[in-house]
C-alpha positions as CSV (number, residue, x, y, z in Angstrom):
1,X,39.1,-1.7,64.1
2,X,36.2,-0.6,61.9
3,X,34.4,-2.9,59.4
4,X,33.6,-1.0,56.2
5,X,31.6,-2.4,53.4
6,X,31.9,-1.7,49.7
7,X,29.2,-2.7,47.1
8,X,28.9,-2.1,43.4
9,X,26.5,-2.7,40.5
10,X,27.5,-2.1,36.9
11,X,24.2,-0.9,35.5
12,X,21.8,1.9,36.6
13,X,18.8,-0.4,36.5
14,X,20.4,-2.8,39.0
15,X,19.6,-2.4,42.7
16,X,22.6,-2.5,45.1
17,X,20.4,-2.6,48.2
18,X,20.7,-6.4,48.6
19,X,24.5,-6.2,48.6
20,X,24.3,-3.3,51.1
21,X,22.0,-5.2,53.4
22,X,24.2,-8.3,53.4
23,X,27.3,-6.2,54.3
24,X,25.5,-4.4,57.1
25,X,24.2,-7.7,58.5
26,X,27.8,-9.0,58.5
27,X,28.9,-6.1,60.6
28,X,29.7,-3.2,58.3
29,X,29.1,0.1,60.1
30,X,29.4,2.0,56.9
31,X,28.9,0.9,53.3
32,X,30.1,2.7,50.2
33,X,28.1,2.0,47.0
34,X,29.0,2.6,43.4
35,X,25.8,2.5,41.3
36,X,26.2,2.1,37.5
37,X,30.0,2.0,37.5
38,X,32.0,-0.5,35.4
39,X,34.3,-2.9,37.1
40,X,36.9,-2.1,34.5
41,X,37.2,1.5,35.8
42,X,39.5,1.7,38.8
43,X,38.8,5.2,40.1
44,X,35.1,4.8,40.8
45,X,33.8,7.7,42.9
46,X,32.6,5.8,45.9
47,X,35.5,3.4,45.8
48,X,37.9,6.3,46.0
49,X,35.9,7.7,48.9
50,X,36.0,4.3,50.6
51,X,39.7,3.9,50.2
52,X,40.2,7.4,51.7
53,X,37.9,6.5,54.6
54,X,39.7,3.3,55.6
55,X,42.4,3.5,58.3
56,X,45.1,1.0,59.3
57,X,43.6,-2.0,61.1
58,X,40.2,-1.7,59.4
59,X,38.5,-4.5,57.6
60,X,37.0,-4.1,54.1
61,X,34.0,-6.3,53.6
62,X,32.7,-7.2,50.1
63,X,30.2,-9.7,48.9
64,X,32.6,-10.9,46.2
65,X,36.1,-9.9,45.3
66,X,35.0,-9.0,41.8
67,X,33.2,-6.0,43.3
68,X,36.6,-4.4,43.6
69,X,37.7,-4.8,40.0
70,X,36.8,-6.6,36.8
71,X,40.3,-7.3,35.6
72,X,43.1,-9.1,37.3
73,X,45.4,-6.1,36.9
74,X,43.0,-3.7,38.6
75,X,42.2,-6.2,41.3
76,X,45.9,-6.8,42.1
77,X,46.6,-3.1,42.2
78,X,43.7,-2.5,44.5
79,X,44.7,-5.3,46.9
80,X,48.2,-3.8,47.1
81,X,46.7,-0.4,47.9
82,X,44.8,-2.0,50.7
83,X,48.0,-3.8,51.9
84,X,49.9,-0.5,51.9
85,X,47.2,1.0,54.1
86,X,47.3,-1.9,56.5
87,X,43.7,-2.8,55.7
88,X,42.4,-6.4,55.9
89,X,39.8,-7.7,53.4
90,X,37.0,-10.3,53.8
91,X,34.6,-11.7,51.2
92,X,31.2,-12.9,52.3
93,X,30.9,-15.6,49.6
94,X,34.5,-16.6,49.1
95,X,35.8,-18.1,52.4
96,X,39.4,-18.2,51.1
97,X,39.4,-14.3,50.9
98,X,39.8,-13.4,54.6
99,X,43.1,-11.8,55.7
100,X,42.0,-11.3,59.3
101,X,43.3,-14.8,60.3
102,X,46.7,-16.5,59.8
103,X,45.2,-19.3,57.7
104,X,43.1,-16.9,55.7
105,X,46.2,-14.8,54.9
106,X,48.1,-17.9,53.8
107,X,45.3,-19.1,51.5
108,X,44.8,-15.7,50.2
109,X,48.5,-15.5,49.4
110,X,48.2,-18.6,47.3
111,X,45.3,-17.1,45.3
112,X,47.2,-13.9,44.8
113,X,50.3,-15.7,43.6
114,X,48.4,-17.4,40.8
115,X,46.6,-14.2,39.9
116,X,49.9,-12.4,39.7
117,X,51.5,-15.2,37.7
118,X,48.8,-14.7,35.0
119,X,49.2,-10.9,35.0
120,X,53.0,-11.3,34.7
121,X,52.6,-13.8,31.9
122,X,50.4,-11.3,30.0
123,X,52.9,-8.5,30.7
124,X,55.8,-10.6,29.5
125,X,53.9,-11.5,26.3
126,X,53.1,-7.8,25.8
127,X,56.7,-6.8,26.3
128,X,57.9,-9.4,23.8
129,X,55.3,-8.2,21.3
130,X,56.4,-4.6,21.7
131,X,60.0,-5.5,21.3
132,X,59.2,-7.3,18.1
133,X,57.1,-4.4,16.8
134,X,60.0,-2.0,17.5
135,X,62.4,-4.3,15.7
136,X,60.0,-4.0,12.7
137,X,60.0,-0.2,13.0
138,X,56.6,0.1,14.7
139,X,56.0,1.8,18.0
140,X,52.7,1.5,19.9
141,X,51.3,2.7,23.1
142,X,50.2,6.1,24.4
143,X,52.3,8.8,26.1
144,X,52.8,8.4,29.9
145,X,52.5,11.1,32.5
146,X,55.5,9.5,34.3
147,X,58.4,11.3,32.8
148,X,62.0,10.1,33.6
149,X,62.2,12.9,36.2
150,X,59.1,11.6,37.9
151,X,60.2,8.0,37.7
152,X,63.5,8.9,39.3
153,X,61.7,10.9,42.1
154,X,59.5,8.0,42.8
155,X,62.4,5.6,43.0
156,X,64.2,7.9,45.4
157,X,61.1,8.0,47.6
158,X,60.8,4.2,47.6
159,X,64.5,3.8,48.5
160,X,64.6,6.2,51.4
161,X,64.3,5.0,54.9
162,X,61.6,4.4,55.8
163,X,60.3,4.0,52.2
164,X,57.4,6.1,51.2
165,X,54.1,4.3,50.4
166,X,52.8,4.1,46.9
167,X,49.9,6.3,48.0
168,X,52.2,9.0,49.4
169,X,54.4,9.0,46.2
170,X,51.3,9.2,44.0
171,X,50.0,12.2,46.0
172,X,53.4,13.9,45.8
173,X,53.6,13.4,42.0
174,X,49.9,14.1,41.4
175,X,49.3,10.8,39.6
176,X,47.6,7.6,40.5
177,X,49.4,5.0,42.6
178,X,48.8,2.4,39.9
179,X,50.5,4.7,37.4
180,X,53.6,4.9,39.7
181,X,53.7,1.1,40.1
182,X,53.5,0.5,36.4
183,X,56.2,3.1,35.6
184,X,58.7,1.7,38.1
185,X,57.9,-1.9,37.0
186,X,58.5,-0.9,33.3
187,X,61.7,0.9,34.2
188,X,63.0,-2.1,36.1
189,X,62.0,-4.3,33.3
190,X,64.0,-2.3,30.8
191,X,67.0,-2.1,33.1
192,X,67.2,-5.7,34.2
193,X,65.3,-7.5,31.5
194,X,63.0,-9.0,34.1
195,X,59.5,-8.3,35.4
196,X,59.4,-7.7,39.2
197,X,57.0,-9.7,41.3
198,X,54.4,-7.5,42.9
199,X,52.9,-10.0,45.3
200,X,54.5,-9.4,48.7
201,X,52.5,-11.9,50.7
202,X,50.5,-11.0,53.7
203,X,49.4,-7.4,54.5
204,X,51.9,-5.4,56.4
205,X,51.4,-2.5,58.8
206,X,50.8,0.7,57.0
207,X,53.5,3.3,56.9
208,X,51.2,6.3,56.5
209,X,47.9,7.2,58.1
210,X,44.7,8.3,56.5
211,X,42.9,11.5,57.4
212,X,41.0,11.2,60.7
213,X,37.4,10.4,60.6
């Protein structure tokens, strides 16, 4: 097990050294730092490098959970990516965020459920708004890179035994894992008239390994 830290400051004139020092003092053997990157951007350079560096069984250490994402959608997608990799997460200032223990995983699951509920509510309201707009002859949104062919390929990979991870599917299709998740969720929504629940509870062992360090 390796403890890996991640720190981020949103503005160039902010100093991330205090965060980095806290993480190292708490046991992080390596710290990735994004300097001047917005929390509303998911694919931050050092975060991408950190995610690639992490291996199953590692612990990701952050000062606060909001260092990983500034929106609930980005945060939940990021947590699922960590879950898929079999990586635990621990926050220095939020004791409830600690999936390295059974109690911590249980409490974290409750927090995740409420966060997911809010995201699902927003998604449902958005879906209803789009349906109303279509009924009025208006169509919004931007084109997606997930064509029907890609969606079908992703679905087949998820349904195979053992199922492919989101990360593996994204790499195969040359898109982001969050894009794959959203596309399948949208397709399921249209087919079943329901929004699937993304929270799966406690982190499970990863089904794919990261490149060796």
